[in-house]
C-alpha positions in Angstrom: -18.8 -7.6 -5.0 -16.1 -10.2 -4.9 -14.0 -10.6 -1.7 -10.6 -12.1 -1.9 -8.4 -13.8 0.7 -4.9 -12.7 1.5 -3.5 -15.6 -0.4 -5.6 -14.8 -3.5 -4.6 -11.1 -3.3 -0.9 -11.8 -3.0 -1.0 -13.5 -6.4 -3.0 -10.6 -7.9 -0.5 -8.0 -6.7 2.6 -9.6 -8.0 3.9 -13.2 -8.4 7.2 -12.3 -6.5 5.5 -10.7 -3.4 6.4 -12.7 -0.3 3.7 -13.6 2.2 5.6 -12.0 5.1 6.0 -8.8 3.2 2.3 -8.5 2.4 1.4 -9.3 6.0 3.8 -6.5 7.2 2.3 -4.0 4.7 -1.3 -4.8 5.6 -0.5 -4.3 9.3 1.3 -1.1 8.7 -1.5 0.3 6.5 -4.0 -0.1 9.3 -1.5 1.1 11.9 -0.3 4.2 10.1 -3.5 5.4 8.3 -7.3 5.5 8.8 -7.7 2.9 6.1 -9.1 -0.5 7.3 -9.9 -3.6 5.4 -13.3 -5.3 5.6 -14.1 -8.3 7.7 -16.4 -10.6 5.7 -16.7 -14.1 4.5 -14.4 -14.5 1.4 -16.3 -15.3 -1.8 -14.4 -18.5 -2.2 -14.4 -19.4 1.5 -14.0 -23.0 2.5 -13.2 -22.3 6.1 -16.0 -23.2 8.5 -16.4 -23.4 12.3 -19.5 -25.2 13.6 -20.9 -25.3 10.1 -20.7 -21.5 9.7 -18.3 -19.7 7.3 -15.8 -17.7 9.3 -15.3 -13.9 8.8 -11.8 -12.7 8.2 -10.0 -9.8 6.5 -11.0 -9.7 2.9 -9.9 -7.5 0.0 -11.9 -6.1 -2.9 -10.9 -4.8 -6.3 -10.2 -1.3 -4.9 -7.9 -2.7 -2.2 -6.1 -4.8 -4.9 -5.5 -1.7 -7.0 -4.2 0.2 -4.0 -1.9 -2.7 -3.1 -0.6 -3.0 -6.6 0.2 0.7 -6.6 2.0 0.2 -3.2 4.0 -2.6 -4.7 5.0 -0.4 -7.7 6.1 2.5 -5.4 7.9 0.3 -2.9 9.5 -2.3 -5.1 9.8 -0.8 -8.6 10.4 2.9 -7.5 12.2 1.9 -4.3 10.4 4.5 -2.1 10.4 4.1 1.7 7.5 2.1 3.0 6.0 4.8 5.1 6.1 7.3 2.2 4.5 4.7 -0.2 1.8 3.7 2.2 0.8 7.3 3.0 0.9 8.2 -0.7 -1.5 5.4 -1.6 -3.8 5.3 1.3 -4.2 9.0 2.2 -6.0 11.7 0.2 -3.8 14.0 -1.7 -4.5 16.8 0.8 -3.7 14.6 3.8 -0.6 13.2 2.1 0.8 16.8 1.6 0.1 17.5 5.3 1.8 14.2 6.2 4.9 15.2 4.2 5.0 18.5 6.2 4.6 16.6 9.5 1.1 18.1 10.1 -1.0 14.9 9.7 -1.7 12.8 12.8 -3.8 9.6 12.8 -5.1 10.2 16.4 -6.1 13.7 15.6 -7.9 12.6 12.4 -9.8 10.0 14.4 -10.9 12.6 16.8 -12.2 14.8 13.9 -14.2 11.8 12.6 -15.7 11.1 16.0 -16.7 14.7 16.5 -18.5 14.8 13.2 -20.8 12.0 14.2 
């Protein structure tokens, strides 16, 4: 599996996507949903500390597809950011619950913890 850096991903999403915009989106995705991005060593890493490659947030092909869809909904369709993020990063069932105000991140975390 190939892991991409944020800089590489930005170019793959859209050439006009600004760095600050992508950073804000990535923060909001993890803040508002249960989705989290992996921490690994990027495939093309050239960042080392004490001779060891450094782990950082990385993005795979699935993440890129989701982020491209988010770009389409947010920029091309002009949907509100919260709506677009929840549409892309929640299941269809959870998205419908979110639209009705019945989906809560903390409650969903508790359900996951109780299952384990």
